[in-house]
C-alpha positions in Angstrom: -36.1 -33.7 -17.2 -35.7 -37.2 -18.5 -34.7 -40.8 -17.5 -36.9 -40.8 -14.4 -36.3 -43.6 -11.8 -38.2 -44.4 -8.7 -36.9 -45.0 -5.1 -39.5 -46.0 -2.5 -38.5 -44.8 0.9 -41.0 -45.8 3.6 -40.2 -44.0 6.8 -41.6 -46.8 8.8 -39.0 -49.1 7.2 -35.9 -46.9 7.3 -32.5 -48.5 7.2 -30.2 -47.7 10.1 -27.6 -45.2 9.0 -24.7 -46.9 10.8 -23.5 -50.5 10.7 -23.5 -50.8 14.5 -27.1 -49.8 14.8 -29.6 -52.7 14.6 -32.7 -50.5 14.2 -33.7 -47.0 13.4 -34.9 -46.4 16.9 -31.2 -46.3 18.0 -31.0 -42.7 16.6 -32.0 -39.5 18.2 -35.5 -38.1 17.3 -34.4 -34.6 16.2 -31.5 -32.4 15.3 -29.9 -30.1 17.9 -30.9 -26.6 16.4 -28.9 -23.7 17.8 -30.9 -21.0 16.0 -33.7 -20.9 13.4 -33.7 -18.5 10.4 -36.6 -17.8 8.1 -37.0 -15.8 4.8 -35.2 -12.4 5.2 -38.2 -10.5 3.9 -41.3 -12.7 4.4 -42.1 -15.1 7.2 -45.7 -16.2 7.9 -44.8 -18.4 10.8 -46.2 -21.5 8.9 -42.9 -22.9 7.6 -43.1 -26.7 7.2 -39.7 -27.6 5.8 -36.1 -26.9 6.6 -32.4 -27.1 5.8 -30.0 -27.7 8.7 -26.3 -26.9 8.3 -23.8 -29.3 9.8 -20.6 -28.0 8.1 -18.7 -28.1 4.8 -21.4 -29.2 2.3 -23.2 -31.4 4.9 -26.8 -30.5 5.4 -30.1 -32.2 6.3 -33.1 -31.3 4.2 -36.4 -32.1 5.9 -40.0 -32.1 4.7 -43.1 -34.2 5.3 -41.2 -36.6 7.6 -38.5 -37.2 5.0 -34.9 -36.4 5.8 -32.1 -36.2 3.1 -28.4 -35.9 4.2 -26.1 -34.2 1.7 -22.3 -34.9 1.4 -21.6 -36.4 4.8 -18.4 -35.2 6.3 -18.1 -35.5 10.0 -14.3 -35.2 10.7 -13.2 -32.8 13.4 -10.6 -30.0 13.6 -7.1 -31.4 13.2 -8.2 -34.4 11.1 -6.7 -34.8 7.6 -8.1 -36.0 4.3 -6.6 -37.0 1.0 -7.8 -35.0 -2.0 -5.6 -36.3 -4.9 -2.0 -37.1 -5.8 0.2 -35.3 -3.3 -2.7 -33.1 -2.0 -4.0 -33.3 1.6 -6.1 -30.9 3.7 -6.7 -30.3 7.4 -10.1 -29.8 8.9 -10.2 -26.5 10.7 -13.7 -26.7 12.2 -15.9 -29.1 14.0 -19.3 -30.3 12.6 -22.5 -29.3 14.4 -22.9 -32.9 15.6 -21.3 -36.3 15.4 -22.3 -38.9 12.8 -24.0 -41.1 15.5 -26.0 -38.1 16.8 -28.0 -37.8 13.6 -31.7 -38.7 13.7 -33.1 -41.3 11.4 -32.7 -40.5 7.7 -34.1 -41.6 4.4 -31.1 -41.3 2.0 -27.8 -39.6 1.2 -27.3 -37.2 -1.7 -23.6 -37.4 -2.6 -22.3 -34.8 -5.1 -19.0 -36.6 -5.7 -16.6 -39.1 -4.3 -14.1 -36.8 -2.5 -13.0 -37.1 1.1 -14.3 -33.6 2.2 -17.7 -34.8 1.1 -17.6 -38.5 2.1 -14.8 -38.9 4.6 -12.9 -42.0 5.6 -14.8 -42.4 8.9 -18.2 -42.0 7.2 -17.2 -44.6 4.6 -16.1 -47.1 7.2 -19.2 -46.6 9.5 -22.2 -46.5 7.1 -24.6 -49.3 6.8 -24.0 -50.8 3.3 -27.8 -51.0 2.7 -28.4 -47.3 3.3 -29.7 -45.6 0.1 -27.2 -43.3 -1.6 -27.9 -41.1 -4.7 -24.7 -40.0 -6.5 -22.7 -39.7 -9.7 -21.9 -42.6 -12.0 -18.3 -42.4 -11.0 -19.0 -42.4 -7.2 -21.4 -45.4 -7.7 -18.6 -47.3 -9.3 -16.3 -46.5 -6.4 -18.8 -47.3 -3.7 -20.0 -50.6 -5.2 -16.5 -51.9 -5.9 -15.0 -51.5 -2.5 -13.1 -54.7 -1.8 -14.3 -55.5 1.8 -17.8 -54.2 2.1 -19.3 -52.6 -1.1 -22.4 -50.4 -0.8 -25.5 -52.2 -2.2 -28.1 -49.5 -2.6 -26.5 -46.8 -4.8 -28.5 -45.0 -7.4 -26.5 -43.1 -10.1 -27.7 -40.0 -11.8 -26.0 -38.4 -14.8 -26.7 -34.8 -15.8 -30.5 -34.2 -16.1 -31.4 -37.7 -15.0 -33.9 -37.9 -12.2 -35.1 -40.1 -9.4 -38.5 -39.8 -7.6 -38.4 -40.4 -3.9 -41.7 -41.8 -2.7 -42.2 -41.2 1.0 -44.7 -44.0 1.7 -47.1 -41.5 3.3 -50.8 -41.2 2.3 -52.4 -38.5 0.2 -52.4 -34.9 1.3 -55.7 -34.3 3.2 -58.4 -33.1 0.8 -56.4 -34.1 -2.3 -55.6 -37.2 -4.4 -51.8 -36.5 -4.5 -49.0 -37.7 -2.3 -45.9 -35.8 -1.2 -42.8 -36.8 -3.3 -39.3 -35.5 -3.8 -37.7 -35.4 -7.2 -33.9 -35.3 -7.4 -32.2 -34.3 -10.7 -28.5 -34.3 -11.4 -27.2 -31.1 -12.8 -23.9 -30.1 -14.5 -20.8 -29.2 -12.6 -17.1 -28.8 -13.4 -14.6 -29.3 -10.6 -11.6 -28.6 -12.8 -11.4 -25.5 -15.1 -11.8 -26.2 -18.9 -8.7 -26.5 -21.1 -5.5 -28.3 -20.6 -6.0 -29.0 -16.9 -9.4 -30.7 -17.6 -7.8 -32.8 -20.4 -5.0 -33.9 -18.0 -7.5 -34.7 -15.3 -9.5 -36.9 -17.7 -6.3 -39.0 -18.1 -5.1 -38.9 -14.5 -8.6 -39.0 -12.8 -7.1 -37.0 -9.9 -10.3 -34.9 -9.3 -13.6 -36.9 -9.5 -16.6 -35.8 -11.6 -19.2 -33.8 -9.8 -22.9 -33.3 -9.9 -25.1 -30.4 -8.7 -28.7 -31.2 -7.8 -32.2 -29.9 -8.3 -34.3 -31.1 -5.3 -38.0 -30.5 -5.9 -40.4 -30.9 -3.0 -43.9 -31.5 -4.4 -46.8 -33.7 -5.1 -47.7 -36.5 -7.6 -50.5 -38.8 -8.3 -50.1 -42.5 -7.5 -48.7 -44.3 -10.6 -51.5 -46.9 -10.2 -54.0 -44.2 -11.3 -52.4 -44.1 -14.8 -51.0 -40.6 -14.3 -47.8 -39.6 -16.1 -45.0 -40.8 -13.8 -42.9 -37.8 -14.6 -45.5 -35.3 -13.6 -44.8 -33.5 -10.3 -46.5 -30.4 -9.0 -43.5 -28.6 -7.5 -44.1 -26.8 -4.2 -40.5 -25.7 -3.6 -37.3 -26.1 -5.7 -33.8 -26.2 -4.2 -30.7 -26.0 -6.4 -27.5 -27.3 -4.8 -24.5 -26.2 -6.9 -22.0 -28.9 -5.9 -18.3 -28.3 -6.1 -18.4 -26.6 -9.5 -16.7 -23.6 -11.0 -18.8 -21.0 -12.8 -18.8 -22.6 -16.3 -20.9 -22.4 -19.4 -22.6 -25.7 -18.7 -24.5 -24.2 -15.8 -26.5 -22.1 -18.3 -28.2 -25.4 -19.4 -29.8 -25.7 -16.0 -31.7 -22.4 -16.6 -32.6 -23.4 -20.1 -34.1 -26.6 -18.8 -36.1 -24.8 -16.2 -37.4 -22.2 -18.7 -39.5 -19.9 -16.5 -39.7 -22.2 -13.4 -38.4 -20.6 -10.2 -35.5 -21.6 -8.0 -36.7 -21.0 -4.4 -33.5 -21.8 -2.6 -29.9 -22.2 -3.7 -27.2 -23.9 -1.6 -24.0 -22.7 -3.1 -20.6 -24.3 -2.6 -18.0 -21.6 -2.2 -14.5 -21.3 -0.6 -12.4 -20.9 -3.7 -10.8 -24.3 -3.1 -7.2 -24.3 -4.3 -4.9 -27.1 -5.2 -2.5 -27.8 -3.7 -3.5 -25.0 -1.2 -3.6 -21.2 -0.5 0.2 -21.0 -0.1 0.6 -22.3 -3.6 -2.7 -21.6 -5.4 -2.0 -23.3 -8.7 -5.6 -24.0 -9.6 -9.0 -23.2 -8.2 -11.6 -26.0 -8.2 -14.6 -24.4 -6.5 -16.2 -21.0 -6.8 -14.8 -18.0 -5.0 -16.9 -14.9 -4.0 -16.9 -13.4 -7.5 -18.0 -16.6 -9.2 -20.6 -17.1 -6.5 -22.2 -13.8 -7.2 -22.2 -14.6 -10.9 -24.1 -17.8 -10.1 -26.7 -15.8 -8.1 -27.3 -13.6 -11.1 -27.6 -16.6 -13.4 -29.9 -18.7 -11.3 -31.8 -15.8 -9.7 -32.9 -17.8 -6.6 -35.3 -16.3 -4.1 -32.9 -17.1 -1.3 -29.2 -18.2 -1.3 -27.4 -20.0 1.5 -23.6 -20.3 1.2 -22.0 -23.5 2.4 -18.6 -25.2 1.9 -16.4 -22.1 2.6 -14.1 -22.3 5.6 -13.9 -25.9 6.9 -10.6 -27.0 5.3 -7.1 -25.6 4.8 -7.5 -25.6 1.0 -10.1 -22.7 1.0 -8.8 -19.4 -0.3 -11.9 -17.3 -0.4 -13.5 -16.7 3.0 -17.2 -16.1 3.6 -16.5 -12.4 4.3 -15.4 -12.0 0.6 -18.8 -13.3 -0.5 -20.7 -11.1 2.0 -18.9 -8.0 0.7 -19.7 -8.9 -2.9 -23.3 -9.5 -2.1 -23.6 -6.2 -0.1 -21.9 -4.2 -2.8 -24.3 -5.6 -5.4 -27.4 -4.9 -3.3 -28.4 -8.6 -2.9 -28.0 -8.8 0.9 -31.8 -9.3 1.5 -31.7 -12.5 -0.6 -29.0 -14.3 1.3 -29.3 -16.2 4.6 -26.0 -17.0 6.5 -26.1 -20.2 8.6 -23.6 -21.1 11.2 -23.0 -24.8 11.9 -26.0 -26.1 13.9 -28.4 -23.5 12.6 -31.5 -24.1 10.5 -33.3 -22.3 7.7 -37.1 -23.0 7.8 -39.3 -22.3 4.7 -42.8 -23.0 3.5 -43.5 -25.4 0.6 -46.5 -24.3 -1.5 -49.6 -26.4 -0.8 -50.7 -29.0 -3.4 -53.5 -26.9 -4.7 -51.1 -23.9 -5.1 -48.2 -25.7 -6.7 
């Protein structure tokens, strides 16, 4: 990975998530977890990290006191969003909690600037100093808002990385500190060919990133260690709103023999303008999702982004059937909204 940047996120100095909160202490202390899931085959009871599913592509990744919110969408059933020229969608479900019910967070990971991933109420409510990591396109949109532009937006292109420093001390018995490295990965929201060419001109559907989120350990830069070196204890791949395209193979080539521990896969077979007139599909359906499992070969897959809006054509049951037919059922964890998957990050000396 290249073009590494650094973002220092001291949990003792967190920015409030919302504009109307004057301090982080205004937020709740924890997430309301309905049910906890662990590895379908192995669970030692010593899990120290988690993914919490809120709805759509909105999750909270938590480890070593750091919390990362992905693709914040907190609209409720009956609310509508704009997805492009002449295309709207209705929310069919409710999120696991409201935006103001979130505990304190460190940053937002935004795959692209689309209303089902960054809705109008979120945009209006967020503190403009809250850190956001996103695509170059989304940064341009967020920092050029007329009334109140966002001020702490970090852009990542494909295979650019940012290191998140937690501000915590060394892991006991070691000289390394916990860090999180986030790397942008390729995604295509529009199928290749004439449609992609037309979209380049019309800019109807925004560019999208996937992400590699590596939870691990690094030496303090002051020691003279290589700033790009990280001992990865757990690697999460988030697909983003992509189709199964050739560019995804570059992710595996970059990783060589390194393992993906967990994949959060965006499904749903999103169609434009909608299921009643499915002219074009812009996110993976069940068949493409299974292909991505074969390509990435993650230890565990969690499907997200599959039934929250009226533009989804491929229900979760389609994916379950494909997975079962292929014999991969013991490598998938299904989370309902408000449920959490807990996992163990390899220790510093094991990473």
